[in-house]
C-alpha positions in Angstrom: -8.1 -1.0 -25.6 -7.9 -0.6 -22.4 -10.8 2.3 -20.8 -9.0 5.3 -19.4 -8.8 4.8 -15.6 -8.1 8.1 -13.5 -7.4 7.3 -9.8 -9.0 8.6 -7.2 -7.4 10.2 -3.9 -9.2 10.0 -0.5 -6.6 11.3 1.7 -3.3 13.2 2.0 -1.3 15.1 4.9 2.5 15.7 5.2 4.0 12.3 5.6 1.0 10.0 3.8 -0.8 9.7 1.2 -3.9 7.4 -0.3 -5.7 6.8 -3.6 -7.4 3.8 -4.6 -7.5 2.8 -8.5 -10.5 0.9 -8.7 -10.1 -2.4 -6.2 -6.7 -1.9 -5.7 -5.0 1.0 -2.8 -2.5 2.6 -2.7 -0.7 4.3 0.3 2.4 5.9 -0.1 4.3 6.4 3.5 7.2 9.7 3.6 7.6 8.7 6.9 7.0 5.8 9.3 3.1 6.6 10.6 1.5 8.0 13.6 -2.3 6.3 14.9 -4.3 8.3 13.7 -2.5 7.9 10.2 -2.7 4.3 10.7 -6.3 4.3 11.6 -7.3 6.6 8.8 -5.8 3.9 6.2 -7.7 1.2 7.9 -10.8 3.6 7.6 -10.2 4.0 3.7 -9.1 0.5 3.1 -12.1 -1.0 4.6 -14.4 1.5 2.7 -13.0 0.7 -0.7 -13.0 -3.4 -0.1 -16.8 -2.8 0.4 -16.8 -0.9 -2.6 -15.5 -3.4 -5.0 -15.3 -7.3 -3.1 -12.0 -7.1 -1.6 -9.0 -4.8 -2.0 -5.7 -4.9 -2.8 -2.7 -3.0 -1.2 0.1 -1.5 -2.7 1.9 -0.1 1.1 4.4 2.4 -0.9 7.7 3.6 1.5 9.5 5.6 -0.4 11.5 7.8 2.4 11.8 8.1 6.0 13.1 7.3 9.4 11.6 3.1 10.7 10.6 4.7 14.4 7.8 2.7 14.8 6.2 2.9 18.4 3.8 0.1 20.0 0.9 1.4 19.4 1.4 1.8 15.9 2.7 -1.2 16.4 -0.3 -3.1 17.6 -2.9 -1.0 14.6 -1.1 -2.7 12.5 -1.2 -6.4 13.3 -4.4 -6.0 14.1 -5.0 -4.8 10.9 -2.7 -8.0 9.5 -5.1 -10.2 11.3 -8.0 -8.7 10.2 -7.1 -9.2 6.2 -8.3 -5.5 5.4 -7.1 -5.8 2.5 -8.6 -9.4 0.9 -7.4 -10.0 -2.0 -3.9 -9.1 -1.0 -1.0 -7.4 -0.5 1.8 -6.1 -1.4 4.5 -4.1 1.2 7.1 -2.0 -0.8 9.7 -1.0 -0.5 11.7 1.6 -2.7 14.0 3.3 0.6 17.8 2.1 0.2 20.1 1.1 2.9 19.8 1.0 6.2 16.3 2.6 6.8 15.8 0.3 3.9 16.3 -3.2 5.9 14.5 -1.9 9.0 11.5 -1.4 7.7 12.1 -5.1 5.6 12.9 -6.2 9.3 10.0 -4.7 11.2 7.1 -5.8 8.3 9.0 -8.9 8.0 8.7 -10.1 11.5 5.2 -8.3 11.7 3.6 -10.6 9.1 5.9 -13.6 10.3 4.2 -13.5 13.7 0.9 -12.3 12.6 -0.2 -15.1 9.7 -1.9 -12.5 7.8 -5.2 -13.8 6.3 -4.4 -12.5 2.5 -1.8 -13.3 0.1 0.8 -11.2 1.4 4.6 -9.9 -0.5 7.6 -7.5 1.2 9.0 -6.4 -2.3 11.8 -4.1 -3.1 10.6 -3.2 -6.3 7.5 -2.4 -8.7 7.3 -5.1 -11.2 7.7 -7.8 -8.7 4.5 -5.8 -6.8 2.6 -5.5 -9.7 3.8 -9.1 -11.1 2.7 -10.8 -7.6 -0.8 -8.3 -7.8 -1.7 -9.8 -11.3 -2.0 -12.7 -9.4 -4.4 -12.2 -6.3 -6.1 -9.6 -8.9 -7.2 -12.3 -11.5 -7.7 -11.7 -14.6 -10.7 -9.5 -17.1 -10.4 -6.4 -14.2 -8.8 -2.8 -15.8 -6.7 -3.4 -12.2 -5.2 -6.3 -13.5 -2.6 -5.0 -15.6 0.6 -4.6 -15.0 1.1 -1.6 -17.5 -1.6 -0.3 -15.5 -1.0 -1.0 -11.6 3.0 0.4 -12.8 1.2 3.4 -13.9 -0.2 4.1 -10.9 2.4 3.0 -8.4 4.7 5.7 -10.3 1.5 8.3 -10.4 1.4 7.7 -6.4 5.0 7.6 -5.8 5.4 11.0 -7.9 5.8 14.3 -5.8 4.7 15.9 -8.7 1.3 15.9 -10.9 -1.9 16.2 -8.5 -0.4 15.9 -5.0 0.1 18.7 -3.3 3.3 20.5 -3.1 5.8 20.0 -0.8 5.7 16.8 -2.5 
């Protein structure tokens, strides 16, 4: 039986929320990020990685308009090259249609051009994301169980529960 694990909420604002479960970081985007949000994400991701000797990122895009200004692109490129999440990253695009395609195109291009130092994938579903995370994290950790990771993602993208309204 797995011990209960409680996610820790580290940041919330009108378009971004971030939590971690051990070494696994989830950042949820309800719209395209601003530069200050990207910097906030980077700061928290570095802290979690340092506390846990590396981290894995679920970058969860669930809504919004795919519009990224040049400063946000530069910050995203910098973080990709730096390899903030040493254990890996799954960019999970849960937006459908044209907006989802635009986000996948942006992230795919950024990753292809910047050649991440860490294992990285762009996926469109939770199952693919958790399977990839389990590969990257290896066994023996509570956070490397696919059911636990799927529950963490579901909790992270939920607009109810412990997240404040209007989500």
